[in-house]
N, C-alpha and C positions, 0 to 999 in steps of 0.2 A: 830837769829833774824828771820829766814824765817819761814816759814808755822804757826806763830803764830797770835791768833786771836786779832784782836784789833790791833790800834796806840798810840806810845807814842810820844807826841810832848813835846820838851824840851821849856822852856819858854825862855833861851837867843837863841835860833835861829828861832823863830817864822819868824821873820823881813826876815831873810835870802832866804824864801821860799816865801814871798809875788812876786806872778806874776802882772804885769801890764796891759796887752792886752789880756788873754788866755779869751779865749770862754767858758762860761757856761754853763754847762749840762739845756736842757729845756730850752734854749732861756734867761738864765741870769737870770732870775726871781727868787730871792731865796724863798723858801716856808720854810723856819726852822721858830724856834722860834724868837721872836723880841730881840733885848738887844744890850746893847753897846759895849759887845765884848764876846770870848765864853773862856772855861775851858784852864787854862793856861798848864797844864799839862794833857794828857790821860793815863791812866793806861791800860795796857794790861791784854785782858782775863777777867772774870766773878770777881766779888768783892764778898767775902763772905768768908764761913769756908771751908776747905781744904776737901778734899773727903775722908772719912775712907778708902774706901776699897783699896787692894793692886793692884787691877788690873784696876785703874785708868786710868795710863801710856796708857794701851793697848787698855782699849775704848777710851780713846781720840783720839788714832792715828785713830782707825777704824771711829769713827766720822769724822774725819777730813777728810778721802779719800773720805765718802760719801757724804762729804756737794756739796753744789753747790754755784754757785758765779753768780751776776751782774755785766757783763762789759760794763762801760760807758765809750765812747770815749769822751775826754777832747776837742777833735776839730775833724773837716773835715779830713777822712782819717785815724785818727790812727792806723785803725785796729782794731776794737772791732767783726766786723762781723767774720772776720777769724779765731780771736781768741776763740772765744766762739764755732765755727764751728771744730777747731782743740782738745781745751782742754775740750770742752763741758762749758754748763753752758748759762745763760740768755743773748742775745746781748741787751742791752739797747740802744744803740746807743748814741744819745746824750739829750736823757731824762733820768728823775730819775726813777730806777724801783719803782713797785709796789708792795710790799709787799701784801699788802690786796687784790693783783688779783693773790696772789701765785708766785709772781717773789721773786727770794733770796733777801734778805737784806743783803747778806754779797756783800761788792762792791769792786772790782778791777778797780781801775782807768786808761787809756790807754792812751798813748800821744807818738809820735813820739821822736826821738832823734835830730830830729833837734831845733835851736831856739827857733821857733815858737811854737813847740810842747810843750817842758819843760815851756814855759811862761805859757800855756793852761796847765798843769797838775799841775804846781805851783800856778796857780789863784785857781784852782776847789780844791787841797789841804785846801787853804786856807778857803775856803766855809766850809770845814769840823772841819776845827780847830775853826772856828768862832764861831760852831753849827748852822750855817746857811743852813745846809744842812735838807733834810725832817728827818721829827723824825722816828726811827727805822731801820735807814739805818745804815751799821758796815763797816767802811771803813779798808778793810784787808789790801793793798798792792797798791804799784803804779807798772803796765808793764809799760815797754818802747820798743818799737819795731824799729828795727835800721830805717833810713830813706836812707840809701844807702850802697852798700859794703862797708869794709876796715876800719881803727880805725878814730874814733871820734877826732875831731880839741880840742885841751886842756880845753880851754874853758867849753867849752861843756861837758866833763870829769868831770870836777871841779863842774859844772852846778850839774851834778847827784849826783856826792858826799854829796853834800849839801842837797839834798832831799834824800839822802838815810843813812842821821845821824839821819832823823827824823821819819822815815817809810822806812818800808822793800820795796826795789825794786828789781824787775825781771826784766831781762834781753831777749831779744830776738831776735836772728842776724838775718840778711837780709837772706831772703830765696829767692832765683831764683824760684822755682817751685811754690812758692806760687803766683807768678806773674802769672803764666799761668793756676791759678788755680788748679794746683794738689795741693791738702791738706791731702792726704793720705799717703805721703811718712813717712818714720820715721825722728823723731824729734833730732835735732841737740844735743849735750850734753851742751850745753850752755842753754838749756831751758830745764835742767832735774827737777833740784831746781820747777821752776813752775809745770812741769808734776807732781811733789809729791803731791805740794798744791793743784792742782786741779782734782788728783785721776787719771789722765789720764795716762793709761797704755805705757810703754816705753819699746822697744824690747830689 
């Protein structure tokens, strides 16, 4: 699943990812299309005829490496600024990115792994599922940043599994050096897949 463009939302699992109190980017105002509900199933990638060129896979990988993302913080202190600095891309903060101003339309939602962070991630994910996000934005994945060192409690791990069943989830472990502003050190192996997605070179 990792590194692929787009989102697949299963119809039978949509209720499991609804958040109740999460913060909505842009101050909570939905600016997407009106309507009673969004699509029940999202399809990964572009829809159309297959590329007949034999070098399609190689060209696709090169395109993915050169691609830029907008990091959206689903709540305060999520870590979007740090991730944008480390992995590259646009830090949208808690606002929606503006592709009309040259900001990347490909979106990575960022949240912490504590309960409030997962609520906010689920809530914002549901905005995309309903089709209420601004037109033109493409939700690619969720990035969860550890809120503390050590293993997560079982109930939080289970919630992450539910989210991961409907969209790619990338985990970033607790990084003590980042607390002191040292963002130039090597990435941990747990973040290798996110580095590949964003094209960030790893040692």
